[in-house]
N, C-alpha and C positions, 0 to 999 in steps of 0.2 A: 391634471389630465394623466401624466406619465404614471403618477402613483396609483391611479385608479387601474390603468392598463396592467400594470405588474402584478397588483392584487388580484386582477381578473385571471392572470395567466397562473398565478400560484394556486388559485382554487380550481381552475378547470384545465389546467395543462395544455395537452395537444390540442383539444377541441378549442380551446381559447385562441391558440396560435393560428389555426386553420380559419377560423371566423374573422380574425383581426386583419390577417394578410389579404383575405378575400375583399373585406370591407376597404381595406387601404387602396386596393388596386381599382375598385370601383370609383373612388373619390373621396372616402370618408377621411377625416383629418386624423389619419393614424402615422406616427412616425416610423416608417417602415424600417429604415437603415438602423436607427438607433435601437428598435426593437430586436432586430436580427443579431445585432452586436451583443446586445444584453443576454439573449438567450444563448448566443455562442459561448459567452463567458461562463454561463452556468453549466453547459455541457463539460467545460474543463474541471469544474468543481465537483462533478458527480451529484447524484440525487434525482431530481425530477425529470431531467431531460438527458437524452443521449444523442450524440451527434447524427448518427444514421437516420433515425427515425425522425428527429428534428427537421433534418434537410428535406425528407420526403414530405413531411407535413406542410412546411412552409412553401415549398414548391408547389404542391397541389393547391394550398390556398391562393397563392399568386396566379396560378393558371386559371383557376376558377373565376377569380375577379377578372382577369383579362377576357376570358371567354364570354362572361355575363356583358361586359362592356362592348365587346364586339357585335353581340346579338342586339344590344340596345340600339347602337348606332346603325345596324343594318335595318332594324325594324322602323325606328322613328324618323331617321334621316336628320340631315343639318339644321333645318329650320326649327325643328322641335328641341335639338339640343341647344341652339342659339337663345331661345327663349326660356327654356327651364333648366339649362345646364349648370346656372349659378348655385343651384342647390347642392351640387358635387363639384364645386369649384371650376366647372367649365364657363368662365366667363367668356364673352366674345372676343377680347384681346388674346386671352390664351388660347382660344381655338383658332384664331388666325395665325398666330405663332406656330403652333404644332401643324397646323395645315400647310404653312410654308416648308416646315422641314419635311413634312411628308411628300409634298409634291416634288420636291428637289432630290430627296434621297430614297423615296419609296419605303419599302418594308425594313430597310436597314435602319430607318428612324425607329421602328418598334424594338429592333435588336438593341440598339445603343440607347434608346430612349429611358430604360430602366435607370441608368446612371446620370441622367440629366434632370434635375428638379424643375417642374413645372412642364415637363414634356410626356413623361411616361403615363401619366394619367389620361392623356388625351390621345395618343397614338392609336390606342385599341379603339376608341369610339370612331375615330376617322377611318380606320381601316374598314369598319363595318359599313360606314357612310359611303366610302368610295367604291365598295362592292368588290373588294379583294377577296379571291377564292379563300375559303375557309382553311383548306389544307395548307396554302401557303402561308397564311397568317400564323397558323398554330406552329408551323416549321420554324419561322422567325421568333415569334413570341416565346415559344417553349425553350429555345436554344438560349436566347437573350435572359429569360427568366432563371434558367438553371446557373448561368454564370454569375447572375446578380445575386442570387439566393447563396450560392457557394461561397462568393466573395466575402460578403459581410457576416455570414455564419462563421466561417473560417477565421477572419479577422477577430471576431469575439472570442473564440476559442483560444487564440494564441494570446489575447490580452488578458484572459483568465481573471484572476483576483485582482487586477488592476483597472477594472472597468470604470470605476468612479473617476479616477484620474483621466483616463481616456476621455470619457463623457465631457469633462470640462474642457479639454484640449479641442475636442470636436466642435463644441460649441462656440469655442474662441476663434478657431480658424476654419470654420465650415465654409464661410463664404469664399475664401482664398482657394481651400481645397477643391471645391466644386467648380470654382472658375478655371482652375488650371485642368481639372479633368475635362469640362466642357471643351477647353481649348484643344486638349489632346485628341478627344473624339472627334471634333471638327476637322483637325488637321489629317487624322487617319482616313476620314471619310473622302476628304479633298485628293488625297494621294491615291486612294483606291479608284475613284471615278476618273481621275486624269489618266491614270494607268489603263484603265478599261477603255476610255475614249481613244486612247493612243493605240491600243491593240486592235481596236475595231477599224480604225483608219488604216492601220497596216494590213489587214485582212482584206479590206476594200481594194487596196492598191495592187494586191498580190495578184499578177495574171494567171488566169485559169489554165490549167493544162489541156492541150488539144488531144482529143481521143485519138 
């Protein structure tokens, strides 16, 4: 599968990158992070891809996929996704998990969801289902997508010619790495919401000034 993707990219360049990232965000089985790291390593070697245009293309592809997913969720609703979502990896169990995150953390789930396997493909659908305003969705989705794309593309650029060695390490320690990342993200969200809740309580207790 990966050999086919890399051959596809070598033949069609930026167009292939755009299509693959778009399809991956809708739910197609595309190894998004591995792909971006690989392309980032190619930008360090020179030739087919340059860093700036590549970042713009993968960001555009990611946002296209996120927008399509949002519109699908908005148009068809949760019952349709529950019934037919399995064709794009939207199983009922995964929908329920992502929905729990979404209800608890709102649009921050969209922002951080890019970095959490099994979540990012569903938060966009659920944003559409829940009726979140499109401009708010784009704000969180767009900011998170830019951070996500920049992180993995830049990582690949620094790796450069050592991509094959890195890929081996990534496969070996992927579970541990993503587990640690998920814990850090969850801890960050917990701290943020506790601080926010504490701040709101203080504001409510603060006496109003008399005119």
